[in-house]
C-alpha positions in Angstrom: 0.0 0.1 0.0 1.0 3.6 -0.4 2.8 5.4 2.4 0.2 8.1 2.0 -2.4 5.9 3.5 -0.2 5.4 6.5 0.1 1.6 5.9 3.1 -0.1 4.3 4.5 -3.5 3.8 7.8 -5.1 4.8 9.5 -4.1 1.5 9.4 -0.5 2.7 11.2 -1.2 6.0 14.6 0.3 5.1 13.0 3.7 4.1 12.2 4.7 7.7 14.3 6.4 10.3 13.0 4.6 13.3 11.0 1.3 13.8 8.9 1.4 16.8 7.4 -1.8 18.4 4.4 -0.8 20.5 3.8 -4.3 21.8 4.2 -5.2 25.6 7.7 -5.6 26.9 7.2 -9.4 27.1 6.1 -9.6 23.5 9.1 -7.5 22.5 11.6 -9.6 24.5 10.5 -12.7 22.8 11.2 -11.3 19.4 11.0 -8.1 17.4 12.1 -6.5 14.1 15.9 -6.0 14.1 16.8 -2.5 15.3 13.2 -1.7 16.6 12.8 0.2 19.9 10.0 -0.8 22.3 7.5 1.9 23.3 4.6 -0.2 24.7 1.2 1.4 24.4 0.0 -1.3 26.9 2.6 -2.8 29.3 2.3 -6.5 30.3 0.0 -6.0 33.3 -2.4 -3.6 31.3 -2.4 -6.0 28.3 -3.5 -8.8 30.7 -6.2 -6.5 32.3 -7.7 -5.6 28.9 -7.6 -9.1 27.7 -9.5 -10.4 30.9 -12.0 -7.6 30.5 -12.6 -8.6 26.8 -13.2 -12.4 27.8 -15.0 -12.0 31.1 -17.0 -8.6 30.7 -17.4 -7.4 27.1 -15.3 -6.2 24.1 -16.9 -2.7 24.6 -15.7 -2.4 28.2 -12.2 -3.8 27.3 -11.9 -1.3 24.4 -12.9 1.7 26.7 -10.2 0.9 29.3 -7.7 0.0 26.5 -8.3 3.2 24.7 -7.7 5.2 27.9 -4.5 3.4 28.7 -3.2 3.6 25.2 -3.8 7.3 25.0 -2.0 7.9 28.4 1.0 5.8 27.3 1.3 7.4 23.8 1.3 10.8 25.5 4.1 9.7 27.9 6.3 8.2 25.0 5.7 11.4 23.0 6.8 13.6 25.8 9.8 11.5 26.8 11.3 10.2 23.6 10.1 12.1 20.5 9.6 15.9 21.1 13.0 16.6 19.8 12.3 14.9 16.3 12.2 17.0 13.2 9.1 17.3 10.9 11.0 15.2 8.4 11.3 12.3 10.8 9.7 9.1 9.5 8.7 6.4 12.0 7.4 2.9 11.1 5.1 1.5 13.9 3.9 -2.0 14.4 2.0 -4.2 16.9 1.0 -7.8 16.9 -1.4 -7.7 13.8 -1.2 -4.2 12.6 -4.5 -3.2 14.5 -5.5 -1.0 17.4 -2.2 -0.5 19.3 0.0 0.6 16.3 -3.0 2.3 14.6 -3.5 4.5 17.6 0.1 5.7 17.8 0.3 6.1 14.0 -2.7 8.4 14.1 -1.4 10.5 16.9 2.1 10.8 15.2 0.6 11.7 11.8 -1.7 14.4 13.4 1.5 16.0 14.8 2.8 16.2 11.2 5.3 13.4 11.0 4.9 10.9 8.0 4.4 8.0 10.4 3.3 4.7 8.8 1.9 1.5 10.3 3.3 -1.9 9.2 0.6 -3.9 7.4 -0.1 -7.2 9.1 2.2 -6.2 12.1 4.6 -8.5 13.7 2.7 -11.6 12.5 3.6 -10.7 8.8 7.2 -10.2 9.7 7.4 -13.5 11.6 5.7 -15.3 8.7 8.4 -13.9 6.4 11.2 -15.0 8.7 9.9 -18.7 8.7 9.5 -18.6 4.9 13.0 -17.3 4.2 14.5 -19.8 6.7 13.0 -22.5 4.6 14.7 -21.4 1.4 17.7 -19.2 2.1 20.0 -21.8 3.7 20.1 -23.7 0.4 21.7 -20.7 -1.4 25.1 -21.3 0.2 28.0 -23.7 0.0 29.1 -24.7 3.6 32.5 -25.9 5.0 31.8 -27.9 8.2 34.2 -27.9 11.0 34.0 -31.3 12.7 36.0 -32.7 15.6 35.3 -34.3 19.0 34.6 -32.2 22.1 37.6 -30.1 23.0 38.9 -29.7 19.4 38.4 -25.9 19.7 36.0 -25.7 16.8 34.2 -22.5 17.9 37.4 -20.8 18.6 38.8 -22.0 15.3 35.6 -20.8 13.6 36.0 -17.3 15.1 39.6 -17.3 13.9 38.6 -18.1 10.5 36.2 -15.3 10.5 39.0 -12.9 11.6 40.8 -14.0 8.5 38.0 -12.4 6.4 36.0 -15.6 5.7 32.2 -16.0 6.1 31.3 -17.7 9.3 28.0 -18.8 10.8 28.5 -19.3 14.6 25.2 -21.1 15.7 26.5 -21.5 19.3 27.3 -17.8 19.6 23.8 -17.0 18.3 22.3 -19.5 20.7 24.4 -18.5 23.7 25.2 -22.2 24.4 28.2 -24.4 23.8 26.0 -27.3 22.4 26.6 -30.1 24.9 25.1 -31.1 28.2 27.8 -29.0 29.9 27.3 -26.2 27.4 25.2 -23.9 29.6 26.9 -20.5 29.9 26.9 -19.0 33.4 24.7 -16.0 33.7 23.8 -16.0 30.0 20.3 -17.3 29.2 19.5 -18.6 25.8 17.4 -16.4 23.6 13.8 -17.3 22.7 13.5 -19.6 19.6 12.0 -16.7 17.6 14.7 -14.3 18.4 17.3 -16.9 17.6 15.7 -17.3 14.2 15.5 -13.6 13.6 19.3 -13.2 14.3 20.1 -16.3 12.3 18.2 -15.0 9.2 19.9 -11.6 9.6 23.3 -13.3 9.5 22.4 -15.7 6.6 21.0 -12.8 4.6 24.4 -10.9 4.9 26.4 -13.7 3.2 27.7 -13.8 -0.4 26.5 -16.9 -2.1 29.6 -17.0 -4.2 31.8 -17.5 -1.2 31.8 -20.6 1.2 30.4 -20.3 4.6 32.2 -22.0 7.5 30.1 -23.5 10.2 30.6 -25.9 13.1 29.0 -29.3 13.0 25.9 -29.2 15.3 23.1 -31.3 16.5 19.5 -30.3 15.6 19.3 -28.6 18.9 21.8 -26.1 20.4 20.9 -26.2 24.1 17.1 -25.7 24.0 17.0 -24.1 20.6 16.1 -25.9 17.3 18.3 -25.3 14.3 15.8 -24.7 11.4 15.3 -27.9 9.3 16.5 -26.5 5.9 19.8 -25.3 7.5 20.7 -28.5 9.3 19.9 -30.4 6.1 22.2 -28.2 4.0 25.0 -28.3 6.6 24.8 -32.0 7.0 25.0 -32.6 3.2 28.2 -30.4 3.0 32.0 -30.9 2.9 33.6 -31.7 6.3 36.9 -30.5 7.6 37.9 -32.7 10.6 40.1 -31.2 13.3 42.2 -33.9 14.8 43.7 -32.7 18.1 45.7 -34.8 20.4 44.1 -35.8 23.8 46.4 -33.8 25.9 45.8 -30.6 23.8 41.9 -31.1 24.1 42.1 -31.6 27.7 44.2 -28.5 28.2 42.0 -26.5 26.0 38.8 -27.5 27.8 40.3 -26.7 31.2 40.7 -23.2 30.1 37.5 -22.9 28.1 35.3 -24.2 30.9 37.3 -22.3 33.7 34.0 -21.4 35.4 33.2 -24.9 36.4 36.2 -25.3 38.8 35.1 -22.0 40.3 31.5 -23.5 41.1 31.8 -27.2 41.7 28.2 -27.4 43.1 26.9 -26.0 39.7 29.1 -28.5 37.8 27.5 -31.4 39.9 24.1 -30.3 38.9 25.2 -30.4 35.1 26.7 -33.8 35.6 23.4 -35.1 37.0 21.9 -34.6 33.6 24.0 -37.6 32.4 22.0 -39.9 34.7 20.8 -42.8 32.6 23.5 -42.3 30.1 26.3 -43.3 32.5 26.3 -45.7 35.3 25.8 -44.6 38.9 29.3 -45.8 39.6 30.8 -43.7 36.9 28.8 -40.5 38.0 29.9 -41.1 41.6 33.6 -41.3 40.5 33.2 -38.1 38.5 31.6 -36.3 41.4 34.5 -37.4 43.6 36.8 -35.9 41.1 34.9 -32.6 41.3 35.1 -32.7 45.1 38.9 -33.5 45.0 39.6 -30.9 42.3 41.0 -33.6 40.0 40.0 -31.7 36.9 42.4 -33.2 34.3 41.1 -36.7 35.4 37.5 -35.6 35.1 37.9 -34.1 31.7 39.9 -37.0 30.3 37.3 -39.5 31.4 34.4 -37.4 30.2 36.0 -37.2 26.8 36.8 -41.0 26.6 33.6 -42.4 28.1 30.9 -39.9 27.1 31.8 -37.2 24.5 33.9 -39.2 22.2 31.6 -42.2 21.6 28.7 -39.9 21.3 30.5 -37.8 18.7 31.4 -40.7 16.5 27.9 -42.2 16.6 26.3 -38.8 15.7 28.7 -37.5 13.1 28.9 -40.9 11.3 25.1 -41.2 11.1 24.2 -37.6 10.2 27.0 -35.9 8.2 27.3 -37.1 4.5 31.1 -35.8 4.4 32.1 -37.4 7.6 33.2 -40.7 5.9 36.0 -39.0 4.0 36.7 -35.5 5.6 39.7 -33.4 5.0 41.8 -33.8 8.2 43.7 -31.2 9.9 45.8 -32.4 12.8 47.3 -30.4 15.7 48.9 -30.8 19.2 48.5 -27.1 19.9 45.1 -25.5 20.8 46.7 -22.5 22.4 45.4 -19.1 21.0 48.3 -19.0 18.6 47.9 -22.6 17.7 44.2 -22.0 16.9 45.1 -19.1 14.6 47.7 -21.3 12.8 45.1 -24.1 12.5 42.5 -21.7 11.1 45.0 -20.4 8.5 45.7 -24.0 7.4 42.0 -24.8 7.1 41.3 -21.6 4.9 44.3 -22.3 2.7 43.5 -26.1 2.5 47.0 -27.0 3.7 47.3 -30.8 3.6 47.5 -33.1 6.6 50.6 -32.7 8.6 51.8 -35.1 11.3 51.4 -34.3 15.0 54.2 -34.7 17.6 53.2 -37.3 20.0 54.8 -38.0 23.4 57.4 -40.7 23.5 
């Protein structure tokens, strides 16, 4: 539709100075258009109140109270955030479905003299577009998949590859999780599934299809978040680059990368409890004893040998087409400098080189 009518589609998004999400803070926190600011015309409690009135009393009563609250909140936002905006300022405003909430703010702003517009279909239209694009866009790229058992520094290597100017997709970074049962990051909750997909689409859309995209081999889920089906299929059908690090190098790397576990042994025990049913009670008791005694190298070595490595070989062999004949990159050095050197070899396609092993 024409901007003159005050209603526009997603295709017009880039032409606006500010995108304003007038939904409640809880709705905004779950997901929103990238770059949008939240100016709720009904906060969470007010939205619940109006919704209850609508269901239990009548739509008319709900609309009266809702209109009063919306008017009050729009006035407050206008006073606090927008009085300094020039007449040429162009805001785009959206709510859940492009209805009463965004319509009210658009009407007020247009009456001031700003060329404010309302997003047709609201957030629901945007969300539908995200889902549709995530069904098709992943297939536009050629992936290079970093494989390797736990402790191979795949994520750090991926980051180093990005610093060399290559295109990288860090799913664990977007998901705020290291991908395993011990992958929870302290003090860093995972985003919602919808926000994860919004960020993922934004990252994918920035890639050049003519160049490869480096990505780490992942399961269908990273923590509690689901990797979109089209993306996981495309990654699993791609070329595999296997990092083969020595066990001492992997143990040393993990002791540094998971430094927060020794600082909070009680929390580590709660994470190990998630392995109940996958490991025997005797094994879990021994690992808890290692935690209590501060025997971190022994714990990490056994976790790798008895849990992570068998799981890795079963999973990769069954799911990744290129895992049977990957390009292999060996190393005995997963220090920061060693990871940078490994990343350079991977990008250049340097052939396999022998690793020095203890006598």
